[in-house]
N, C-alpha and C positions, 0 to 999 in steps of 0.2 A: 948020057943024058945031061942036058944043059940046065943049070939052075936059073930060076928067074932072077932078074935084076932086083936089087933091094929098092924098096919104095922110098922115095925121097920124102923127108919130113917137110911139112908145110912151113913156108917162111912167113906166113901171116901171123901177126901177133894175136894171142888169145885175148878175148875181152874179159877183163877183170872188173868186178863190181867196185865202183868208187867207194871210199870209206870217209867217215867224218863229214857227212853232207848236212848242210843247213839249207832249208828251203824257205822262201817267203813270197808273198804276193803283194804287188804294189798297185796304186791307183795310176791310171793312164789319162792324160789330157790330150784330146784331139779336137782342136778348135773349141767349140762349145760342148762337145761330148766328153764326159768325165766318167770313167768306169773302173772297177776293181778287176783288172784283167791282165796284168803282166806277171808272169811266173819267173822266178829266179832260183838258181841252185848254185851253191859253192861247196866243193868238197876239199878234203885235205890230201887225198891221194887219187890218182887215176886220170883218165881222159873220158870225157862225158859230154852229152848234150842234155838239154832240158826237155821234159815232156810235161805238158799241162792238160788237165781235164777242164774243159770249159762248158758253160751252159748258156744257151740263148734264153734270156729272161722273158721274152715275149712268148716263145713257143714251148719252152721247157726242154727242148732237145739238147742233149749233151754231145760233145765231140772232143777229140783229142788233137792237140797241136804239138808237133815236135820242132824244137829249135833247129835251125839250119847250120849252125856253127858248133863244131866240137871244140872244147877247150881242155887244157891241162890244168890240174889243180895247181894253185889255189884260185884260179880265175873263176869268174862268175859267168854262167851260161844263162841266157834269158830269151824268152819269146813272149808273144802277146796273143791273146784271144782275138777273134774277129771283132771289129769295132762295136762297142756297146755291150759286149758279152762279158760274163763273169767267170773268173778263174776259180776253180774249186779245190783242186789238188795240184801239187807240183812234185816231180821226182827226177832223179838223175838217171840217164840211160847210158850204160857203158859203150864206149866206142873203140 
């Protein structure tokens, strides 16, 4: 009887939660449009993107925007709500 071949372990890195994260929201100026809509996160360890919860002030509809660039600590990851919309919360997403 032949034994099955051993299963190879995955070479993909496991996602670990970044630690020591600081988040903040900034004002954005786009021409004459000025709104509180840029989310930032900086962590002391890990690799991460930023995720922000935004809200359309006119309709009240909320939505989520993920940053497109993953960074390594201690760099800052940032993304912006759609024009004129307000950022409500910011968090780091492990990569």
